[in-house]
C-alpha positions as CSV (number, residue, x, y, z in Angstrom):
1,X,0.0,0.0,0.0
2,X,2.8,2.4,0.7
3,X,4.3,2.0,-2.8
4,X,1.3,3.7,-4.5
5,X,1.0,7.4,-4.9
6,X,-2.1,8.9,-3.3
7,X,-3.9,11.7,-5.1
8,X,-5.6,14.6,-3.4
9,X,-8.3,16.8,-5.0
10,X,-10.0,19.7,-3.3
11,X,-12.5,19.8,-6.2
12,X,-14.1,16.6,-5.2
13,X,-14.9,17.8,-1.7
14,X,-16.3,21.1,-3.1
15,X,-18.6,19.2,-5.5
16,X,-19.8,17.0,-2.7
17,X,-20.5,20.0,-0.5
18,X,-22.4,21.8,-3.3
19,X,-24.5,18.6,-3.9
20,X,-25.3,18.2,-0.2
21,X,-26.3,21.9,0.1
22,X,-28.4,21.8,-3.1
23,X,-30.1,18.6,-1.9
24,X,-30.9,20.2,1.5
25,X,-32.3,23.3,-0.2
26,X,-34.3,21.3,-2.6
27,X,-35.8,19.2,0.2
28,X,-36.6,22.3,2.3
29,X,-38.4,24.0,-0.6
30,X,-40.4,20.8,-1.4
31,X,-41.3,20.5,2.3
32,X,-42.7,24.0,2.3
33,X,-44.8,23.4,-0.8
34,X,-42.7,25.3,-3.3
35,X,-41.6,24.1,-6.7
36,X,-37.9,23.5,-5.9
37,X,-36.6,23.7,-9.4
38,X,-38.3,27.0,-10.2
39,X,-37.2,28.5,-6.9
40,X,-33.5,27.4,-7.3
41,X,-33.5,28.7,-10.9
42,X,-34.9,32.0,-9.7
43,X,-32.2,32.3,-7.1
44,X,-29.4,31.4,-9.6
45,X,-30.6,33.9,-12.2
46,X,-31.2,36.8,-9.8
47,X,-29.0,35.9,-6.8
48,X,-32.0,37.1,-4.7
49,X,-32.0,34.9,-1.6
50,X,-35.7,35.4,-1.0
51,X,-36.3,32.7,-3.6
52,X,-35.0,30.2,-1.0
53,X,-36.9,29.4,2.1
54,X,-35.4,29.8,5.5
55,X,-36.8,26.4,6.5
56,X,-34.0,24.1,7.7
57,X,-31.5,26.9,7.2
58,X,-31.7,26.5,3.4
59,X,-31.3,30.2,2.7
60,X,-28.1,30.5,4.7
61,X,-26.7,27.3,3.3
62,X,-27.2,28.2,-0.4
63,X,-25.5,31.6,0.2
64,X,-22.3,29.8,1.3
65,X,-21.9,28.4,-2.2
66,X,-20.5,30.6,-4.9
67,X,-23.3,31.0,-7.4
68,X,-21.1,31.0,-10.5
69,X,-19.3,27.8,-9.3
70,X,-22.7,26.2,-8.7
71,X,-23.9,27.1,-12.2
72,X,-20.7,25.9,-13.8
73,X,-20.9,22.5,-11.9
74,X,-24.6,22.1,-12.9
75,X,-23.8,22.7,-16.6
76,X,-20.8,20.3,-16.4
77,X,-23.0,17.7,-14.8
78,X,-25.8,18.1,-17.3
79,X,-23.4,17.8,-20.2
80,X,-21.6,14.8,-18.8
81,X,-24.8,12.8,-18.3
């Protein structure tokens, strides 16, 4: 095991964090009766946090993620699937 080179990537952790936050936000919006996709798109286009509910701390969580990074990752994921 010691003869193999280990790799380290910060990007993987960032992607996992973004996915976890987005999933939490999605679930919180759904629980409150909103259309999660429409609300998240509204937030991404306007960067207006009022599109996101405060339920389960969703608004605070989504504001911790860089919006441009999130959009870039969403497009990358869409095109790779």
